[in-house]
N, C-alpha and C positions, 0 to 999 in steps of 0.2 A: 894133227892137222895144221895147227897154227905154226908149229915148228917148220913144217914143209912150206907153208906160205911164206914165212920169214926168210927161208933159204932162197926161195924163188924170187922174192921181191926185195931182198936186202933190208928187211924190216925187223921190228922187235915187238910184235904184238903179243898180248897175252889175254887170257880169259878170266873173268871173275867167277866166283862160285855162284853168284846170282844168275849170271848168264848161263852157266852149265845147268843150273836147276831149271831155268825157263825153257831151255832146249829139251831137257829130259821130259818135262811136263808136256810140252807141245808135241813131242814125237812118241809119246807112250802109245803102244799098240802098233808101231811101225815094225817091220822086219828089221833085223840088224843091218842088212844091205841098205834098205831105204833110209834108216836113221843115219848111217855113215854118208850116204849120198846127199842127204839134206844138209848135214854139217859141212861137208866139202863145198857144196854149192853156195851155202850162205857165207862161208869164209871168203870165197872168191868174190861174191857179189858185194860184200860189205867192206872189202879191203882189210880182211882180218878182223872183222867186227869193229873197225874204226868209224865207219860211216853209216848213218841211218838216213841220210839224205844224199841225193845225187849231187856230187860236187859241182858239176857244170851248171846246175840249176840254182844253187844257193850262194855261189860266189860270183863276184863281178867278173865278166860282164853278163852273167846270168844267161848264157847262151842256150841252155836247154829248158829254161823255166816255162816257156810258152808251149813246149811240145806236149804231146799226150793229152790234149784237151777234149778229144771226142768222147762224149758221154753215152752214145748209143750207136753201136756198130750195125744195128739192124735197120737203121734209117739212112737213106742215101745222104751223102754230104757229111760235113762235120757238125755235130751237135754240141755246140759250146756250152759250158756250164753257165747257169744263170746267176751263180753266187759270187763270181769273180775270184774263185779259188784256183790254185794251181795243182796239177795232178802228176807232177814229175816223180821220179823214183824215190821211194821212202821205204824204211824198214830194212831188215837184213837180206831180203830178196829183191830190194829195189822195186816194190810194187809201183807200176806206172799205168797211166791212162785213166781218165775219169770213169770210163765204163768198168774198169777193174775195181776201182774204189767203190762204185755202186754195187757191184756184184759181191764184193767182200762184206759190205754193210748188210746186204740182204741175207747173206749166209750167217753172219754172226749176231745180228739183231741186238746190238748193244743198247741197253736201256729201252728195248722194244722198238728201236728206230732203224728201219732199213736204210735210211740215208745218213746214218751216224758218221761214216767216213767220207761221204760226199760233203757233209756240213763241216766236218772237222778233219780234213786230210792230214793236218800237222800231227795228229795223234798217232798216225801210223809210224812216225819217226821216233816216238817216245814210248808210250805205254804199250804199243802193239807191234813193236819192231820184230819180235820173234813170232808172235801169233800170225801176223800178216804174211810172213815168210812161209809158215806152216800151211796157211790156207792156200796160198798160191801153189805151193808144192803139191798139196793134196788134190787141188783142182786141175793141175796141168801136167804133172809128171806121172805117167802111167807105168813106167818100167819097174819091174821087180825081178827081172831075169838075171841081173848081174852085168848087163851091158851098160856101163856107166855113161858112155857117149850118148845113149838115148835120153838120159836125164838132161844132159847139156842141150840136146836138140829140142827137148820140150821147153826148156827155159829160155834159150837164146839162139835157137837153131836158125832163125831167119837170117842171122848175121854169121854166126860162127860155124854153122854146118852147111852153108850155102856154097854153090859152085864158085870157084875163084877166090874164096877166102884164103888169105895168106898168113894170118896171124897164128900165134901158138897158144892162145888162150885155152882151147879145148884140152890140150895136153897138160897145161898147168893145172886146170881143174882136176884132171885125172891124177896127177902126181900127188895132189893133196888127198884125194880119196884113197889112193894106193897106200900112202903113209898111214892113214887111219886104219885101213883094212889090215895091214900087216901088224899094227900095234895090237889088234884084238884077235888076230888069227883067222880072219875071214878069208875064204878061198872061193874059187869058182866064178870070178868076175873078170871082166876085160874092159878095154877102152872103146870097144866097138859101139857103133850107133850114131856117130857124128863124123862121118867121113867127109873131108873137105877137099878142095882143089880138084873137083871133078869138072870136066868140060862137057 
């Protein structure tokens, strides 16, 4: 998968054994298709496992740092965090939005604290980079049919699978998945599920 990413992006990324072990531990119990889909999506979302923080948020001029601050989507208006923290993309799936950090904390209950990631969002970029990606994937990606485009739609469909989108990111994600699937002999999958450029 990283070889495919490197070909697409002209990069030279590689994985450590500790990363492979963490991914294997976090995806234990997944079907082979879902495990490969998870790996392909995290490779793309993290720039080949280079980034655990959204580049536009932690580098000057910090253009995206103030985005994603709504902590409660069930209440009208934007419910800003009271702790002054920023909830931009972190982890290998670029977990974003204060409300998602809160939901992740409630699901994992680290140290018995449902607000662990609300209080410590920076930990998503360090100790919980793989686990946060697995939680987001488990919570949002429903497809197990082999239509890889459906996983892309569940992750970033509002942009990449929307009418009029002209980029080639969905296809790049699929090329990474396809390389992984061919390596292990998986068959019966397609790129369907994220059709773009519809009017």
